[in-house]
LOLUM-409119 format. One record per residue (C-alpha): residue number from 0; x, y, z. Coordinates in nm, 4 decimals. Each point is the difference from the previous one (the first is absolute). Example, Ala and Ser with C-alpha at 12.3 -4.5 7.8 and 13.67 -1.06 7.14 Angstrom:
<pts>
PT    nr       east      north         up
PT     0     1.2300    -0.4500     0.7800
PT     1     0.1370     0.3440    -0.0660
</pts>
This chain:
<pts>
PT    nr       east      north         up
PT     0    14.3743    10.2664     4.2955
PT     1     0.1874    -0.3234     0.0614
PT     2     0.2498    -0.0476     0.2779
PT     3     0.2826    -0.0424    -0.2536
PT     4    -0.0833     0.3379    -0.1590
PT     5    -0.0018     0.1695     0.3427
PT     6     0.3418    -0.1430     0.0886
PT     7     0.1420     0.1109    -0.3353
PT     8    -0.1294     0.3562     0.0497
PT     9     0.1441     0.0149     0.3519
PT    10     0.3377    -0.1211    -0.1242
PT    11     0.0114     0.2620    -0.2787
PT    12    -0.0892     0.2818     0.2411
PT    13     0.2687    -0.1130     0.2426
PT    14     0.2607    -0.0139    -0.2731
PT    15    -0.0776     0.3610    -0.0958
PT    16     0.0774     0.1202     0.3543
PT    17     0.3376    -0.1708     0.0235
PT    18     0.3222     0.1547    -0.1404
PT    19     0.1641    -0.2017    -0.2719
PT    20     0.3090    -0.1823     0.1202
PT    21     0.3235     0.1952    -0.0486
PT    22     0.2046    -0.1052    -0.2920
PT    23     0.3432    -0.1247     0.0935
PT    24     0.2688     0.2590    -0.0868
PT    25     0.2631    -0.0995    -0.2456
PT    26     0.3666     0.0301     0.0876
PT    27     0.0318     0.2863    -0.2523
PT    28    -0.2754     0.1980     0.1741
PT    29     0.1636    -0.0527     0.3378
PT    30     0.3335     0.1219    -0.1386
PT    31    -0.1587     0.3171    -0.1436
PT    32    -0.1619     0.0742     0.3362
PT    33     0.3302    -0.0523     0.1791
PT    34     0.1843     0.2334    -0.2353
PT    35    -0.2655     0.2684     0.0396
PT    36     0.0310    -0.0122     0.3758
PT    37     0.3798     0.0127    -0.0144
PT    38    -0.0071     0.2905    -0.2459
PT    39    -0.2197     0.1998     0.2350
PT    40     0.2303    -0.0610     0.2939
PT    41     0.3033     0.0975    -0.2044
PT    42    -0.1751     0.3171    -0.1160
PT    43    -0.0706     0.1123     0.3567
PT    44     0.3557    -0.0878     0.1011
PT    45     0.1396     0.2177    -0.2793
PT    46    -0.2285     0.2885     0.0986
PT    47     0.1063    -0.0251     0.3641
PT    48     0.3710    -0.0121    -0.0851
PT    49    -0.0356     0.2979    -0.2369
PT    50    -0.1770     0.2033     0.2684
PT    51     0.2771    -0.0710     0.2493
PT    52     0.2634     0.1002    -0.2574
PT    53    -0.1754     0.3297    -0.0733
PT    54    -0.0266     0.0806     0.3706
PT    55     0.3690    -0.0783     0.0443
PT    56     0.0987     0.2342    -0.2852
PT    57    -0.2182     0.2786     0.1390
PT    58     0.1506    -0.0504     0.3444
PT    59     0.3551     0.0174    -0.1335
PT    60    -0.0846     0.3147    -0.1969
PT    61    -0.1367     0.1712     0.3104
PT    62     0.3071    -0.0965     0.2000
PT    63     0.2232     0.1286    -0.2813
PT    64    -0.1877     0.3287    -0.0175
PT    65     0.0161     0.0364     0.3729
PT    66     0.3747    -0.0540     0.0064
PT    67     0.0740     0.2309    -0.2947
PT    68    -0.2627     0.2703     0.0303
PT    69    -0.0455     0.3003     0.2217
PT    70    -0.0089    -0.2129     0.3132
PT    71     0.3822     0.0206     0.0184
PT    72    -0.0112     0.3754     0.0526
PT    73    -0.1552     0.2483     0.2379
PT    74    -0.3279     0.1510    -0.1151
PT    75     0.0147     0.3768    -0.0366
PT    76    -0.2520     0.2768    -0.0439
PT    77    -0.1691     0.0744    -0.3287
PT    78     0.0094     0.3773    -0.0282
PT    79     0.0333    -0.0378    -0.3757
PT    80    -0.2935    -0.2388    -0.0230
PT    81     0.2370    -0.2723    -0.1256
PT    82     0.0493    -0.2849     0.2455
PT    83     0.3607    -0.0852     0.0709
PT    84     0.2269    -0.1526     0.2579
PT    85     0.3519     0.0605     0.1244
PT    86     0.2237    -0.3017    -0.0349
PT    87     0.3508    -0.0603     0.1274
PT    88     0.2548     0.1468    -0.0074
PT    89    -0.2112     0.2967     0.0980
PT    90     0.0330     0.3540     0.1270
PT    91     0.2815     0.0535     0.2469
PT    92     0.2238    -0.2777    -0.1351
PT    93     0.3043     0.0229    -0.2258
PT    94    -0.0760    -0.0484    -0.3681
PT    95     0.1816    -0.3065    -0.1409
PT    96     0.2851     0.1022    -0.2289
PT    97    -0.0082    -0.0986    -0.3660
PT    98     0.1656     0.0497    -0.3362
PT    99    -0.2001    -0.0789    -0.3139
PT   100     0.0192     0.0585    -0.3751
PT   101    -0.2179     0.2829    -0.1266
PT   102    -0.1958     0.0226    -0.3231
PT   103     0.2843     0.2213    -0.1249
PT   104     0.2474    -0.2832     0.0550
PT   105     0.1908     0.1524     0.2925
PT   106     0.0393    -0.1180     0.3575
PT   107    -0.2120     0.1868     0.2537
PT   108     0.0393    -0.0385     0.3769
PT   109    -0.2143     0.1179     0.2873
PT   110     0.3173     0.1630     0.1332
PT   111    -0.0053     0.2330    -0.3019
PT   112    -0.2914     0.1811     0.1641
PT   113     0.1644     0.0503     0.3382
PT   114    -0.0911     0.3448     0.1285
PT   115    -0.3256     0.0017    -0.1978
PT   116    -0.3517    -0.1304     0.0534
PT   117    -0.0703    -0.2640    -0.2636
PT   118    -0.3335    -0.1670    -0.0694
PT   119     0.0389    -0.3664    -0.0955
PT   120    -0.2877    -0.1332    -0.2071
PT   121    -0.0101    -0.3803    -0.0305
PT   122    -0.2354    -0.1093    -0.2786
PT   123    -0.1152    -0.3058    -0.1909
PT   124     0.1715     0.0903    -0.3265
PT   125    -0.0671    -0.0511    -0.3687
PT   126    -0.3169    -0.2026     0.0505
PT   127    -0.1632     0.2871     0.1919
PT   128    -0.0872     0.3039    -0.2113
PT   129    -0.1526     0.1867     0.2984
PT   130     0.3419    -0.0230     0.1676
PT   131     0.1539     0.1990    -0.2845
PT   132    -0.2921     0.2395     0.0083
PT   133     0.0973     0.0525     0.3647
PT   134     0.3500     0.1116    -0.1028
PT   135    -0.1478     0.2310    -0.2616
PT   136    -0.2316     0.1514     0.2609
PT   137     0.2930     0.0524     0.2363
PT   138     0.1909     0.1802    -0.2747
PT   139    -0.3010     0.2164    -0.0820
PT   140    -0.0229     0.1004     0.3672
PT   141     0.3691     0.0683     0.0609
PT   142    -0.0684     0.3362     0.1635
PT   143    -0.2290    -0.1579     0.2602
PT   144     0.2470    -0.2837     0.0536
PT   145     0.2852     0.2429     0.0664
PT   146    -0.2204     0.2130     0.2257
PT   147    -0.0603    -0.3129     0.2094
PT   148     0.3734    -0.0163     0.0714
PT   149     0.0893    -0.2674    -0.2545
PT   150     0.3251     0.0688    -0.1855
PT   151    -0.0002    -0.3017    -0.2325
PT   152    -0.2214    -0.2862    -0.1135
PT   153     0.1395    -0.3425    -0.0930
PT   154    -0.2067    -0.2955    -0.1176
PT   155     0.1007    -0.3651     0.0382
PT   156    -0.1392    -0.2994    -0.1878
PT   157     0.1117    -0.3547    -0.0749
PT   158     0.0057     0.0281    -0.3811
PT   159     0.3239    -0.0024    -0.2066
PT   160     0.1651     0.3408    -0.0444
PT   161    -0.0167    -0.0052    -0.3818
PT   162    -0.3755    -0.0644    -0.0001
PT   163    -0.0503     0.2719     0.2589
PT   164     0.1949     0.2402    -0.2237
PT   165    -0.2294    -0.0773    -0.2940
PT   166    -0.3092     0.0566     0.2145
PT   167     0.1413     0.3275     0.1296
PT   168     0.0582     0.1178    -0.3567
PT   169    -0.3508    -0.1022    -0.1061
PT   170    -0.1558     0.1842     0.2945
PT   171     0.2418     0.2970    -0.0247
PT   172     0.0924    -0.0257     0.3676
PT   173     0.3144     0.1366     0.1649
PT   174    -0.0234    -0.1363     0.3558
PT   175     0.2835    -0.2448     0.0774
PT   176    -0.1348    -0.3569    -0.0034
PT   177     0.2287    -0.2690     0.1393
PT   178     0.0064    -0.3688    -0.0888
PT   179    -0.0111    -0.2586     0.2812
PT   180    -0.0220    -0.3280    -0.1981
PT   181     0.1071    -0.2234     0.2896
PT   182    -0.2458     0.1684     0.2414
PT   183     0.2873     0.0480     0.2451
PT   184    -0.0986     0.3595     0.0782
PT   185    -0.3702    -0.0821    -0.0149
PT   186     0.0527    -0.2675     0.2656
PT   187     0.2092     0.2360     0.2134
PT   188    -0.2884     0.2488     0.0021
PT   189    -0.2710    -0.2702    -0.0109
PT   190    -0.1537     0.1975    -0.2844
PT   191    -0.1017    -0.3235    -0.1718
PT   192    -0.2367    -0.0855     0.2867
PT   193    -0.2689     0.2473    -0.1040
PT   194    -0.1268    -0.0767    -0.3495
PT   195    -0.2333    -0.2142    -0.2051
PT   196     0.2847    -0.2125    -0.1410
PT   197     0.0954    -0.1599     0.3301
PT   198     0.3692     0.0397     0.0788
PT   199     0.1137    -0.0230    -0.3633
PT   200    -0.0258     0.3760    -0.0561
PT   201    -0.0200     0.3202     0.1973
PT   202    -0.3347     0.1519     0.0825
PT   203    -0.0525     0.3760     0.0300
PT   204     0.2117     0.1305     0.2867
PT   205     0.1422     0.3413     0.0858
PT   206     0.2825     0.0613     0.2479
PT   207     0.1387     0.3409     0.0872
PT   208     0.3659    -0.0255     0.1013
PT   209     0.1331     0.3028     0.1852
PT   210     0.3361     0.1748    -0.0481
PT   211     0.1562    -0.2209     0.2700
PT   212    -0.1108    -0.3273    -0.1628
PT   213    -0.2859    -0.0613     0.2431
PT   214    -0.3449    -0.0949    -0.1274
PT   215    -0.2387     0.2834     0.0882
PT   216    -0.3189    -0.1379    -0.1540
PT   217    -0.1275    -0.3158    -0.1632
PT   218    -0.3287    -0.0819    -0.1727
PT   219    -0.0781    -0.3304    -0.1736
PT   220    -0.3088     0.0497    -0.2167
PT   221     0.0184    -0.3115    -0.2156
PT   222    -0.1154    -0.2661     0.2457
PT   223    -0.3370    -0.1670     0.0482
PT   224    -0.2853     0.0657    -0.0153
PT   225     0.0265     0.2998    -0.2374
PT   226     0.3305    -0.0701    -0.1816
PT   227     0.0374     0.3698    -0.0828
PT   228     0.2438     0.0600    -0.2862
PT   229    -0.0593     0.3727    -0.0451
PT   230    -0.1030     0.2900     0.2174
PT   231     0.0174     0.3709    -0.0789
PT   232     0.3233     0.1584     0.1188
PT   233    -0.1904     0.2502     0.2123
PT   234    -0.1707    -0.2878     0.1842
PT   235     0.3339    -0.1652     0.0671
PT   236     0.1402     0.3301     0.1295
PT   237    -0.3013     0.0303     0.2313
PT   238     0.0931    -0.3300     0.1644
PT   239     0.3656     0.1052     0.0125
PT   240    -0.0854     0.3246     0.1802
PT   241    -0.2156    -0.1828     0.2564
PT   242     0.2296    -0.2935     0.0712
PT   243     0.3643     0.0961    -0.0543
PT   244     0.2419     0.0049     0.2885
PT   245     0.2221     0.3065     0.0488
</pts>
Protein backbone atom coordinates (compact mmCIF):
# COMPACT_ATOMS: atom_id res chain seq x y z
CA UNK A 1 0.00 0.00 0.00
CA UNK A 2 1.30 3.46 -0.84
CA UNK A 3 1.96 6.12 1.74
CA UNK A 4 -0.82 8.30 0.29
CA UNK A 5 -3.35 5.46 0.73
CA UNK A 6 -2.25 4.94 4.35
CA UNK A 7 -2.66 8.64 5.16
CA UNK A 8 -6.12 8.69 3.56
CA UNK A 9 -7.24 5.66 5.60
CA UNK A 10 -5.94 7.22 8.82
CA UNK A 11 -7.76 10.47 8.09
CA UNK A 12 -11.07 8.67 7.42
CA UNK A 13 -10.79 6.65 10.65
CA UNK A 14 -10.06 9.80 12.63
CA UNK A 15 -13.02 11.61 11.13
CA UNK A 16 -15.33 8.77 12.21
CA UNK A 17 -14.28 9.19 15.86
CA UNK A 18 -14.90 12.92 16.00
CA UNK A 19 -18.37 14.44 16.65
CA UNK A 20 -19.71 16.55 13.84
CA UNK A 21 -19.52 20.26 14.58
CA UNK A 22 -22.67 21.67 16.18
CA UNK A 23 -24.91 23.53 13.87
CA UNK A 24 -25.41 27.14 14.82
CA UNK A 25 -28.89 27.69 16.33
CA UNK A 26 -31.19 30.05 14.57
CA UNK A 27 -32.76 32.95 16.42
CA UNK A 28 -36.16 31.21 16.15
CA UNK A 29 -34.82 28.09 17.88
CA UNK A 30 -33.30 30.17 20.66
CA UNK A 31 -36.63 31.97 21.17
CA UNK A 32 -38.54 28.67 21.41
CA UNK A 33 -36.08 27.39 24.01
CA UNK A 34 -36.41 30.60 26.01
CA UNK A 35 -40.20 30.42 25.99
CA UNK A 36 -40.15 26.79 27.09
CA UNK A 37 -37.94 27.62 30.04
CA UNK A 38 -40.11 30.59 31.03
CA UNK A 39 -43.29 28.52 30.73
CA UNK A 40 -41.88 25.92 33.09
CA UNK A 41 -40.93 28.53 35.67
CA UNK A 42 -44.36 30.13 35.44
CA UNK A 43 -46.02 26.74 35.85
CA UNK A 44 -44.13 26.01 39.08
CA UNK A 45 -44.87 29.52 40.34
CA UNK A 46 -48.60 29.01 39.76
CA UNK A 47 -48.50 25.64 41.54
CA UNK A 48 -46.69 27.14 44.53
CA UNK A 49 -49.09 30.08 44.80
CA UNK A 50 -52.11 27.75 44.54
CA UNK A 51 -50.74 25.52 47.30
CA UNK A 52 -50.26 28.51 49.59
CA UNK A 53 -53.81 29.70 48.86
CA UNK A 54 -55.28 26.28 49.68
CA UNK A 55 -53.35 26.11 52.95
CA UNK A 56 -54.56 29.60 53.85
CA UNK A 57 -58.21 28.65 53.22
CA UNK A 58 -57.86 25.48 55.28
CA UNK A 59 -56.25 27.45 58.09
CA UNK A 60 -59.04 30.03 58.11
CA UNK A 61 -61.66 27.27 58.12
CA UNK A 62 -60.05 25.61 61.14
CA UNK A 63 -59.88 28.91 62.99
CA UNK A 64 -63.53 29.58 62.12
CA UNK A 65 -64.59 26.15 63.33
CA UNK A 66 -62.62 26.58 66.49
CA UNK A 67 -64.23 29.92 67.25
CA UNK A 68 -67.79 28.78 66.46
CA UNK A 69 -67.82 25.15 67.51
CA UNK A 70 -68.00 23.36 70.80
CA UNK A 71 -64.78 24.94 72.02
CA UNK A 72 -66.80 27.93 73.32
CA UNK A 73 -68.64 25.74 75.82
CA UNK A 74 -67.84 23.39 78.65
CA UNK A 75 -67.71 19.72 77.72
CA UNK A 76 -70.24 17.62 79.60
CA UNK A 77 -70.82 13.93 80.13
CA UNK A 78 -72.38 11.69 77.53
CA UNK A 79 -74.83 9.55 79.46
CA UNK A 80 -77.07 9.53 76.41
CA UNK A 81 -74.26 8.51 74.09
CA UNK A 82 -74.66 11.81 72.22
CA UNK A 83 -71.74 14.19 72.66
CA UNK A 84 -72.70 17.68 73.71
CA UNK A 85 -71.42 20.74 75.47
CA UNK A 86 -72.87 23.40 77.74
CA UNK A 87 -72.47 26.89 76.37
CA UNK A 88 -73.19 30.24 77.98
CA UNK A 89 -75.44 31.44 79.44
CA UNK A 90 -75.49 28.16 81.30
CA UNK A 91 -76.98 26.56 84.38
CA UNK A 92 -77.27 28.86 87.37
CA UNK A 93 -77.63 32.08 85.36
CA UNK A 94 -80.75 34.09 84.55
CA UNK A 95 -82.31 33.25 81.20
CA UNK A 96 -82.31 36.29 78.86
CA UNK A 97 -85.82 37.68 78.43
CA UNK A 98 -87.42 37.68 74.99
CA UNK A 99 -90.64 38.27 73.10
CA UNK A 100 -91.04 36.69 69.67
CA UNK A 101 -93.78 35.99 67.12
CA UNK A 102 -95.08 32.43 67.14
CA UNK A 103 -96.15 30.28 64.22
CA UNK A 104 -99.72 31.13 65.26
CA UNK A 105 -99.01 34.83 64.76
CA UNK A 106 -99.13 35.89 68.42
CA UNK A 107 -96.46 37.37 70.65
CA UNK A 108 -94.90 34.93 73.11
CA UNK A 109 -92.58 35.99 75.94
CA UNK A 110 -90.39 33.97 78.26
CA UNK A 111 -92.21 35.77 81.08
CA UNK A 112 -95.40 33.98 80.03
CA UNK A 113 -93.94 30.81 81.54
CA UNK A 114 -93.04 32.31 84.91
CA UNK A 115 -93.81 29.76 87.61
CA UNK A 116 -93.31 26.86 85.19
CA UNK A 117 -90.37 24.85 83.92
CA UNK A 118 -90.04 25.44 80.18
CA UNK A 119 -87.72 23.62 77.79
CA UNK A 120 -86.35 25.92 75.09
CA UNK A 121 -85.31 24.08 71.94
CA UNK A 122 -83.19 26.15 69.53
CA UNK A 123 -83.01 24.50 66.10
CA UNK A 124 -81.76 25.08 62.58
CA UNK A 125 -85.19 25.49 61.01
CA UNK A 126 -86.79 24.74 57.66
CA UNK A 127 -83.61 23.42 56.05
CA UNK A 128 -83.28 20.72 58.72
CA UNK A 129 -85.91 17.97 58.55
CA UNK A 130 -84.39 16.08 61.52
CA UNK A 131 -85.03 19.19 63.63
CA UNK A 132 -88.75 18.90 62.95
CA UNK A 133 -88.58 15.18 63.57
CA UNK A 134 -87.17 16.16 66.97
CA UNK A 135 -90.30 18.19 67.75
CA UNK A 136 -92.49 15.31 66.61
CA UNK A 137 -90.57 12.93 68.88
CA UNK A 138 -90.98 15.31 71.81
CA UNK A 139 -94.73 15.44 71.20
CA UNK A 140 -94.93 11.65 70.96
CA UNK A 141 -93.16 11.39 74.33
CA UNK A 142 -95.13 14.06 76.19
CA UNK A 143 -95.76 11.79 79.18
CA UNK A 144 -92.03 11.21 79.70
CA UNK A 145 -91.33 14.91 79.18
CA UNK A 146 -93.86 15.90 81.85
CA UNK A 147 -92.58 13.20 84.21
CA UNK A 148 -89.13 14.81 83.92
CA UNK A 149 -90.57 18.01 85.39
CA UNK A 150 -91.01 19.92 82.14
CA UNK A 151 -94.26 21.89 81.96
CA UNK A 152 -93.90 23.31 78.45
CA UNK A 153 -91.73 23.02 75.35
CA UNK A 154 -91.01 25.99 73.07
CA UNK A 155 -88.89 25.87 69.92
CA UNK A 156 -87.03 28.83 68.44
CA UNK A 157 -85.67 29.18 64.90
CA UNK A 158 -84.62 32.02 62.62
CA UNK A 159 -87.14 31.38 59.82
CA UNK A 160 -90.10 33.73 59.08
CA UNK A 161 -93.25 33.03 61.10
CA UNK A 162 -95.47 32.40 58.05
CA UNK A 163 -93.11 29.75 56.67
CA UNK A 164 -92.87 28.13 60.08
CA UNK A 165 -96.68 28.01 60.22
CA UNK A 166 -96.81 26.21 56.87
CA UNK A 167 -94.21 23.68 58.03
CA UNK A 168 -96.10 23.11 61.27
CA UNK A 169 -99.28 22.41 59.31
CA UNK A 170 -97.48 20.03 56.95
CA UNK A 171 -95.95 18.12 59.87
CA UNK A 172 -99.13 18.32 62.00
CA UNK A 173 -97.22 19.72 64.98
CA UNK A 174 -98.68 21.69 67.89
CA UNK A 175 -95.57 22.77 69.83
CA UNK A 176 -95.14 26.57 69.82
CA UNK A 177 -92.35 27.54 67.41
CA UNK A 178 -91.11 31.12 67.60
CA UNK A 179 -89.50 33.18 64.85
CA UNK A 180 -86.20 34.96 65.55
CA UNK A 181 -85.35 36.40 62.10
CA UNK A 182 -82.83 38.95 63.39
CA UNK A 183 -81.05 36.33 65.55
CA UNK A 184 -81.35 38.70 68.51
CA UNK A 185 -82.48 35.94 70.88
CA UNK A 186 -80.14 33.41 69.30
CA UNK A 187 -77.21 35.74 70.01
CA UNK A 188 -78.41 36.36 73.57
CA UNK A 189 -78.34 32.60 74.21
CA UNK A 190 -75.39 31.96 71.86
CA UNK A 191 -77.48 29.20 70.34
CA UNK A 192 -76.08 30.01 66.90
CA UNK A 193 -72.58 28.98 68.01
CA UNK A 194 -73.26 25.25 67.87
CA UNK A 195 -74.28 24.19 64.37
CA UNK A 196 -73.03 23.27 60.93
CA UNK A 197 -74.14 26.59 59.40
CA UNK A 198 -71.68 28.73 61.33
CA UNK A 199 -73.38 31.59 63.17
CA UNK A 200 -76.06 32.14 60.51
CA UNK A 201 -78.49 29.69 62.13
CA UNK A 202 -79.07 27.95 65.42
CA UNK A 203 -77.70 24.49 66.01
CA UNK A 204 -79.47 21.94 68.22
CA UNK A 205 -79.60 23.29 71.77
CA UNK A 206 -81.84 22.59 74.75
CA UNK A 207 -82.18 24.85 77.80
CA UNK A 208 -84.39 24.12 80.77
CA UNK A 209 -85.55 27.35 82.41
CA UNK A 210 -86.91 26.93 85.93
CA UNK A 211 -90.01 28.57 87.45
CA UNK A 212 -87.88 31.47 88.73
CA UNK A 213 -86.35 32.24 85.32
CA UNK A 214 -83.00 30.62 86.09
CA UNK A 215 -81.40 28.22 83.63
CA UNK A 216 -81.28 24.78 85.27
CA UNK A 217 -79.73 22.80 82.42
CA UNK A 218 -78.18 23.36 79.02
CA UNK A 219 -77.02 20.95 76.32
CA UNK A 220 -75.72 21.99 72.89
CA UNK A 221 -75.71 18.92 70.65
CA UNK A 222 -75.28 20.57 67.26
CA UNK A 223 -71.60 21.51 67.36
CA UNK A 224 -68.54 19.82 65.88
CA UNK A 225 -67.52 17.12 65.36
CA UNK A 226 -70.89 15.28 65.27
CA UNK A 227 -73.32 18.10 64.35
CA UNK A 228 -76.21 16.16 65.89
CA UNK A 229 -79.60 17.39 64.66
CA UNK A 230 -81.76 14.70 66.25
CA UNK A 231 -81.61 12.49 69.30
CA UNK A 232 -84.38 10.39 70.83
CA UNK A 233 -86.29 12.24 73.53
CA UNK A 234 -85.47 9.56 76.08
CA UNK A 235 -81.74 10.09 75.43
CA UNK A 236 -82.11 13.83 75.92
CA UNK A 237 -84.01 13.23 79.18
CA UNK A 238 -81.19 10.95 80.33
CA UNK A 239 -78.73 13.82 80.01
CA UNK A 240 -81.20 16.18 81.69
CA UNK A 241 -81.57 13.87 84.69
CA UNK A 242 -77.79 13.53 85.08
CA UNK A 243 -76.83 17.17 84.60
CA UNK A 244 -79.64 19.48 85.71
CA UNK A 245 -79.18 21.79 88.64
CA UNK A 246 -81.87 21.89 91.35
